[in-house]
Each structure stands twice: as C-alpha cells, then as structure tokens.
N, C-alpha and C positions, 0 to 999 in steps of 0.2 A: 504493500500500500504506500502511495506517495503522500507526503504531508505538505500542507501549506504553512510556511514558516512565518506567518504574520497574524497576530491577534492583538491589535493595538490596545484595545480597552483593558487587556489583562497583562500588558507587557511589564510595566513598572508601576506598581500600585502604591499610591500614597494616601495620606489622610484626606485628600481633596474630595474623595467620594462621599464623605460625611458632610451633612449640612451643619449649620451653626447650632441647631437645636437637637439634631438626631445623632446619638452616639452609639446606638445599637441597631444594626441593619439586618433585616431578614429578607432574603431574596432568592429567586430561583434562576439558576444558570443552565443553559442547554448548549452543548457543544456537538456539532456534527462530526461524523467519522472523518478522520484524516486532517482535522483542523487542530494544529498544535497550539497549546498554551505555552509560550516560551518560558525559560527560567525566570522566575520573578520572586520578589520578596516584598515585605511591607512593614510598616510601623504599627500595625494593629494585630489583634488576635483573630484568627479565622478558623471556624469550625465548619466542616462540610460533611453532608450526608448524601451518599449516592443512592438515588431512587431507581434508576434504570441505566442499562448500558454497561459497557466494559471499556477500560482504558489501561494502557501502560502508564505507570506513575513513577516519578523519581523525586525523592526528597533527601536533601543532604547527601547526594551521591549514592543513595541506596534505592534500588529499584523494587517495585512490587506491582501487583495487578489490582486495579479497582473494579468492583462489581457491585451489584445491588446489595445494600446492607453495609458497605464499607463506610466507616466514619473515622474522621481524624481531625486533630487540632494542629494548626500551624501557628507557632509563636512568631514574634517579630524578628527572630534570627534564623528562621528556616528558609531555605531556598528550595523551590520545587517547580516541576514542569509536568505537563500532562499530554499524553498522546492517545486520543480517543480512537478505539477500534470499531465502535458502533456509536450511534447517537447516545450521548451521555447527559443525563438529567441529574443535577446536583442542587440540594438545598444548601444555601450559603448563609452563615451567620458571621458577621463582621463586627468586632467590638473594639472601640477605642481604648487605648491603655489608660488606666486610672479610673475606669468606670465600675468594674466588678469588684467584688470583695478582694482586698489585697492578698489574702492567703491563697485564694484561687489563682489570681494573676501570677503570683510568684511561683506557684506550682506549675502552671502552664509554661512560664518562661524558663524555668530551670529544668523542665522535663522535655527538652528539645527532641523531637522525633519519636518520643516514646508513646504518646497518647494517641492510639489508634486501635481499631478492632473491627471485626465483622459481626453485625447484629443478626439475630434470627428474625423471622417475620414478626413475631410478637413484639420484640424490642424495637424493631424498625417502625412498626405501627405506633407504638407509644411515643417515640421521639418525633415522628412525623406529625402526630396530633398536637404535640406541644408546639412544634414549629408553626403549624397552621394557625394555632390560637394566637401566637404572637403576631403573625401576619395580619390577622383580623383586627388587631388593635391599631386602628388608623387615626384615632383622635389625637389632638395636640395637647390635651389637658395633662397635668402632671401624673395622674394615676396611670394613664396609658404608657408613659415612659417607664414608670416604676414596674409595671407588669412585664414589659419587654425585658427589662434588666433582670428581673427575678427568673423569667423563663430562660434567659441566656445562661444564668448561673446554674439552673437546674439541668440544662442540657450538658454543660461542661462537667458537672458533678457526675451525671449519668455516664458520660463517656470515660471519665477518670476511673470510676468503679469498674466499668466493663473492661477497661484496659489493664486493670489490676495495678494501678499506680497509686502510691500513697506518698505523703509528705516526707516520710522518713527515708524513702528510697531514692529521693532526688539528690543530685549533687549540690554542694554549696553554690550560691548564685554568683560565683566569680566570673564566669563567662558572661552572665547577664550584665554585671557591672561594667565589664570591658566593652560590651556592645553599646551600653548607654553612653559611655565616654566617646566612643567612635561616632555614634549618631549625633552627639552634641557638638563634636569638634572636627568632623571630617574635612571641613573646608580649610583647615589649617594643616601645616605639616605635622604629621602624627605617625610615630613609629611604635612597633611592638614594645621596644624598650621603654618609651615614654609611658605607655599604659601600664606595663608591668611594674615600673617604679612607683607609679601612683597607687597601685594595688598591693605594693609590698611583697611581690613575688618575683621570681626570676623570669626573664624573657623566655627561656627554653621551656619552663614549666607551663607558663601561660600559653605559649604557642602550641604546644602539644595538646593541652586540654582544650583549647579553642577549636583546633581542627577536628578533634575527636567528637566534640559536641555539635559543632555547626556544620561540619562536612566539608568546609573549605578553609584554607589558611587565613591567618589574620590579615595579611597583605591583600589577599584576593577579596576578602570581605570589604575592606576599606575601599578598594578599587570599585567594587560593584555598587557600594553606597554612593560614591562620587559619580559614577555613571548614571545612576538613577536620578540624582539631582541635576546633572547636566542635561539629561533627556527632558526633564521638566522645563529647564530654561530654553532649550531648543524649541519646545512646543509652545511656550507661552510668552516669549520675549523676542525682540529683534536684536538682541546683543550679538556681537560678532563671536566667531568660534574662539578667538583669542581671549576675549573677555570671559566667556563661559568656562574655558579651560582653567583660567586663573581663579575664578570665583568658585569653582567646584573642587579646588584643592590640588589640581595637577600642576606640576612644576613648569611645564612649557606647553605651547600649542602643539609642537611636533609629537611630544609624548602622549598628549591627550588624544590626538588623531590616531596614533598607533594603537593605543589601548582600546579606543572606541571600535576600530575596525576588527580587532581581535575578538572582542566580546560580542559586539552587536552585529557583526557580519555586514557592515556598511559604513560609510563615512558619516560624520556629523551632518554634513550638508544634505546627504541623501536621506537621513532620518528626518530632517526638517522638511523635506519635500514629500515625505510619505512614501518613499520607494520601498520595494520589497527587499528583505535581506538576501544576501547571496545564498545560494543552495550549497549545502555541505554534505 
C-alpha cells in the first residue's frame, strides 16, 4: 500500500487548537486507509480510543498495531505516527496541562509510553458512553466545563487501571522536569549539560534516561521542538527564513535549512507554500 505523506492538520500540534474558554476537547477523528499521520508531538495530554479500523502505530520508536478497542494516552513528551491500513475511527480527548488533578497529570507525564491497553467490548462500550456524554455537554455554563473535566479524569483513571499502572511504578519525574526546561527555553542555546547541571545530575545519566523514556535523544528532542515552533512561524508570519531560524533557536540559517530538510523532507520555503514532502 502506498501512503500519502501529508496530513497538515495533524503534523505539528500545539495549544492553538484550544479556545480561550475550552481546555478539555472531545472529538472524533477519521483517517482513510493509506493516509499517514506524520511524526508529531504536542504540549497537551491526548487520550485516544479506537472504535473501528486497523493501523500500524509507532510511539517513541516502538511499533504496534491498533485495532478496535485499542486505547492509549500520549503525554507531552511522546512522539508518535500512524499508518492506517483501513478506515480508522478514533475518539480523541485532548487536555491542556494544568487542568486535571495534579496527581493524575504527573502520573501520565512520568509514565511515558506505558499507558495503553486493548479493551473488550464491554469496557469499550463503557468508555464510549462516557465519551459521548461529554460530547453532549455543549453548554458554556461552568457546570458543563466541570462535567467534561470530571469525565476526562474518569477516562484517564479507567485507562490507568486497565493498563495496570500505578503511582509507585512510575519513574521519578526527572525527564519531565528536563522537558519542561526545554519547552520553556528552547529558543535559547541549550545543551544537555546545561539541563543536567540545573537538575543536579550528570549529563550521561540524564541523556541515557531521557532517551530510554522519550524514545529519542535529548538533542533530537530539542531539534524537533524548535522545528515545531519554526513551522508555526512559517505558517502564521511573513518573517524571513533567517529571522525564523534565529528566533527558533538555530545557530544559523544554513543549519536550520539543513535540519529542516532532514526532518521535514522539504525546504522551509516549500513548507510555507504547502508543497508535498519528498517521498522516502
């Protein structure tokens, strides 16, 4: 099967999808067979329930197959991509950080890649009914937002229980702290040694732990965060490529273009024009 390597609305996801008043989003996504969702990451928590279809799935360099009943949570430091083999219907729950109970959020963020399972029909029906109930809360009054938040927390707890993850089994949130530092300061010059010193650990230890938990090296993560930001500037501003390169934390225009071509399979100018990535 050949794949189409462009799915713009899912390419590099940021908090822009949330409105000023809506911090928990319940939506349905449908992907036709052969339409690839490229590698992406985001600054919010994402829970997805597969209702129908089948897809090859890769999260943090680990591959698996999604089918009806597959459920998983993506933290803000997970990288994932999707290759639908048949029409795929997914219930998607997106939650801004800082909204749900702190204990739950910390558990999700420190349990990178662990929180996933396959539900039986009874469990799937139960979670789907919860999801639909939240979707029906369309009012703007405070109680509607509270109900959505509570349902989001119940869905997360249900998945954590089904995945047999508990707070005591999660690693200390060292990687989470490192990611927060990167997300806050990626536009500046930032090295693994800088972050390790701030967290009072050795660079070798942090680098090894980071790659084992996130699935990519520290330097690769920083590069991808910078690219995400650069793509946003290319889409939403008239700034020059040189200005965007420097503002995104890249040392030079030449290096920015080289890295952009390597990861995005096109030049920054081609991205701005909406061209298709190169076939690989």
